[in-house]
C-alpha positions as CSV (number, residue, x, y, z in Angstrom):
1,M,-166.5,-44.8,-201.7
2,N,-168.5,-42.1,-199.5
3,Q,-167.9,-43.1,-195.8
4,L,-169.8,-41.2,-193.4
5,Y,-166.9,-40.0,-191.3
6,Q,-165.2,-38.5,-194.8
7,K,-167.8,-35.7,-194.3
8,G,-168.3,-35.6,-191.0
9,M,-172.1,-36.9,-191.1
10,T,-171.4,-39.0,-188.1
11,I,-170.5,-36.0,-185.8
12,K,-173.5,-33.9,-187.4
13,S,-176.0,-36.9,-187.0
14,L,-174.9,-37.2,-182.9
15,R,-175.4,-33.6,-182.8
16,V,-179.0,-33.6,-184.1
17,Y,-179.8,-36.8,-181.8
18,F,-178.4,-34.8,-178.5
19,E,-180.2,-31.2,-179.8
20,P,-183.2,-32.1,-177.5
21,Y,-181.1,-32.4,-174.7
22,F,-179.5,-28.9,-175.0
23,A,-182.6,-26.8,-175.3
24,G,-182.3,-23.6,-172.8
25,M,-178.6,-23.9,-172.6
26,T,-176.1,-21.1,-174.2
27,R,-174.6,-22.4,-177.0
28,P,-170.7,-22.6,-175.1
29,T,-172.8,-24.6,-172.7
30,A,-174.2,-27.1,-175.0
31,N,-171.0,-27.2,-177.1
32,K,-169.1,-28.2,-174.0
33,I,-171.5,-30.8,-173.1
34,F,-171.9,-32.1,-176.9
35,F,-167.7,-32.5,-176.6
36,F,-168.1,-34.4,-173.3
37,L,-170.7,-36.7,-174.6
38,L,-168.7,-37.3,-177.7
39,A,-165.5,-37.8,-175.2
40,I,-167.5,-40.3,-173.6
41,I,-168.5,-42.2,-176.7
42,S,-164.9,-41.9,-178.0
43,M,-163.3,-43.4,-175.0
44,Q,-166.1,-45.7,-174.4
45,G,-166.8,-45.0,-170.8
46,I,-166.2,-42.3,-168.1
47,Q,-162.7,-43.3,-166.3
48,S,-162.7,-39.6,-164.9
49,V,-163.2,-36.4,-166.1
50,R,-159.2,-35.5,-166.3
51,F,-158.8,-38.6,-168.2
52,L,-161.4,-37.5,-170.9
53,Y,-159.9,-34.0,-171.0
54,T,-156.3,-35.3,-171.4
55,W,-156.7,-37.6,-174.1
56,F,-159.6,-35.9,-175.9
57,L,-161.3,-32.8,-174.8
58,K,-157.9,-30.5,-175.3
59,R,-157.4,-31.5,-178.6
60,I,-160.8,-30.3,-180.1
61,D,-161.6,-27.5,-177.3
62,T,-159.9,-24.6,-176.1
63,S,-161.7,-24.5,-172.7
64,G,-159.8,-25.6,-169.6
65,L,-160.0,-28.5,-167.3
66,N,-161.7,-26.4,-164.6
67,S,-164.4,-25.2,-167.0
68,Y,-165.6,-28.9,-167.5
69,Y,-165.6,-29.5,-163.5
70,Y,-167.8,-26.2,-163.4
71,L,-170.0,-27.6,-165.9
72,L,-170.4,-30.8,-164.2
73,S,-170.9,-29.0,-160.9
74,Q,-173.9,-26.7,-162.1
75,G,-176.0,-29.7,-162.7
76,K,-176.8,-29.2,-166.4
77,I,-176.2,-32.4,-167.5
78,S,-179.1,-34.9,-166.1
79,R,-178.0,-38.2,-164.9
80,S,-180.1,-40.0,-167.1
81,L,-178.3,-38.8,-170.2
82,L,-175.1,-40.2,-168.7
83,N,-176.7,-43.5,-167.9
């Protein structure tokens, strides 16, 4: 059985889908935003940034919680992407 999650195709497909939103961003910024979006999709919503970090982000990324707060404070993620 060739399931999508076994080869990572689901995550690659999501990365390709969100790639136009990352235009003009540095690679680390784009990666953090992608991880943040992946956390929102996986946790089925945003309870808080701390909640997403505690239960998802710190397990897949070495960045600290403050780096995600800083990323959100810079306005690099448009509200249309989150809605």
